[in-house]
N, C-alpha and C positions, 0 to 999 in steps of 0.2 A: 504494500500500500504506500502511496505517495501523497503528501499533503502540499497543496498550494496555499501560501500565506501572503496576503498583502498586509504589510506591517504598518503600525501606527505612523512611522516616519513618512510613509508614502501618503497617507491620508492627510497628514499635516500640510503637505504641499498641494495635494489635489483632492479636497474633501468631496467634490461632486463627481469624481471619476467613476468609471465602470470598466471592468476587465472581463471580456468574454473569453471563455476557454472552450476548446473542443479536444477531447481525448479520443484518439483512434488507435486501436490495437489490432494486430493481425494483418498488417500490410504484407502482401506476398511478392510484389514486383514493382520496384520503384526505379527501374532501369531508365536511363536517358533515352528519350524518344524524339530525336531531332526532326523526324518527318511525320510525326503523329498529327494528322489533320485536326483531330479534336482539340488537342492542346494549342496548336497554332491558331485555330479559330477562337478559342477562349481568350488568348492573349490579345488578338486583334480586336475582338469585341470589347475587352476591357479597356484597351487604349482608346477606342472610339467613345466609350461611355465617359472616360476620364476627362475628355475635352469639355464636357459640360460643367466641370468644376474649375475651368480656366477661362472665365469670361472677361477678366480684367487684363488689360494690355500689360500692366506691370505685374510680373509674376508674384511678387511678395504681397500684393494687395488682394489676391484671391483669398476668400475667407478660410479655406482649408489651410493654406500656407500660413496666413496671419495667425490663426488659432494655435497652430503647433509651434510657430516661432515664439509666440507669447508664452506657451507652456514651457518650452526649453529654457526660457530666460528666468524661470523660477527656481532652477536648481543648478548646481555646478556641472559644467559640461566641458568636454575636450573641445578645443577651438575647432570650429567648422562642423561640429556635430549637428545634424538635422534629423527630423523624424523620417522614418523609412518611407512614408507616403510622399513626403516632399521629393525625395530622390526619384521616385517613380514618376511623379507628375512633372518633374523637371525634364525627364526623358520624353514625355508626351509633348511638352511645350516645344521641344527641339525636333519633334517629328521623328524620333528614333524608333526603330523597330524592336520588338521583344521576341527573342528566340527561346525555344525550350531549353531548360536547364535539367530538371528532372520532374516527373509528374507532380509530386507533392508540392514542390516550390512553384511550378507553373500554375497549378490550380490556386494556391493561395495568393500568388501575385495577380492573377486575373480577378480575383475577388477584391483585393486591395484597390486595384485600378477602378473597377466598376463602381465601388461604393465609397471610394476615397477615405479608406480607413487604414491605419497602420496594422499590418498583420505579419506574424512570423511563426515559425515552427521549429521545434527542437526534438531531437531523438531522445525519447524517454529512457531507453535502455542505457544511455550514456550519462544520465543525470545521477549525481551522487547525493542521496538523501532527499530531503524535501526541497521544494522550489519556493523561493521567497522574492518578494518585490518590495524594495525599500531603499532608503538612503545608504550609500556605501560608507563603511567605516574608513575606507581608504586603503589601497594596497591589495585589494582582492585580485587574485591571479586572473589573467585574461589574455589568451592568445587569439587575436582577431582573425577572422576568416581571411585567408590569403596572405597573412603576415608570417614572418620568421622569428619575431621577438615578442616577448611578453609586454603587454601594455596595461598595467594595473589600473583599476578604477580609482577615481579621485574621491577624496572625502566629500560627502554630501551629494554625490552624483546618484541619480535614480537608476538602479540596476535590478535585473533579475539575477539571482545567484543561488548556488547550492553549497554543499559542504566543501566542494573543491575550488570554488571561486566564482567569478562572474560568468553568467550564461549570455546575457545581452547587456550592453552598456547604453546609457542614455535612453532608457526605455527600450525601444526597438530599433535604435540607430544602427548598431553593429553587433553581430553575434560571434560567439566563440567557435573556433574550429572543433573544439572538444565535443560539442553537442549538436553540431550542424546535421542537417538531413543529408543522407547519402543514399546510394543505390541499395544498400543493405539494411536501411532503416525498416523496422517492423512496427514500432510503437511510437506515436507522435503526440505532442501537445502543441496546439495552436493557440496563439494569443492575439486578441484584438484589444486596442486601447481607445478609450473615449474620455474626454475631459469635460464635456458638457452634454446637456440633454439632446441636442440636435445630433451630435456625433453618436451618442448612445443609440438613438433610434436607427441610424444607418447601420451601426454595428450589429444590432439585433437582426436586421434584415440580411446583412452580409453573412452572419453566422449560419443562418438557415440555408442560404445558398451554398456556402462552403460545405456544410454537412451533406447537402444533396449531391454536390459534384463529387465529393470523396466517395460516397456510396455508389454513384453511377460508374465511376472509373475503377475503383478497387473492389467493389462488392462487399465492403464492410461498413457498418454503421457506427458513427461516433457518439459519445456522450457529451452533451454541452452543459456548461455551468456559467452563471453570472456572478461575479464578485463585486460587491459594493461595500461601502463603509460599514453597513449594518450586518453584512455577511461576508466577512473578510477572509475566510478560509474554506477550502473544500478538500475532501479526501476522495481519491480515486484509485 
């Protein structure tokens, strides 16, 4: 059994936040599918839908971007850190294409684009102990995806972490190599983050669609949970 805990230190910064979780176990094949028309179409549809969230000529003035930049200004961050949804929307604004990575990542990226919500996934079998969301003490071990050297968390930074160190830094900005989704991943935890009621409404819709697409593609059904200040931990 694993417990997800959103700590008091998180709610002190974001009292109105909501974290949507989806737990999926028994994935049988997450092999990269570069020519999979289903995944290619999902990403293309997500990109097209994302354009609806980019109505302002100045990128930073679009509400989704402004909301998350404001959120990131409320806690200690590494210079240049932005919400994962900003990185995706930036690519849309530059008319860049989205190519398949692996099915689990492709599906959650398509959802993130379509609903303009930050979304990420981690390999549950690689998590050490419980998963927590809160302010870093500072120095939590973290080897970023694609890096060769450790980049420890900063004191006061909002992180997801376990007994072995940080899993994601600056909310969903960057994930650790240690728990990343790979072709051998069998069990997954997906996170979606909201900091206000409008975002939470989109996240609820996005989670239903994520659950549906995972079932359609992999033939397994996930269990969803909603974490709020009043219900700050779940066991799965």
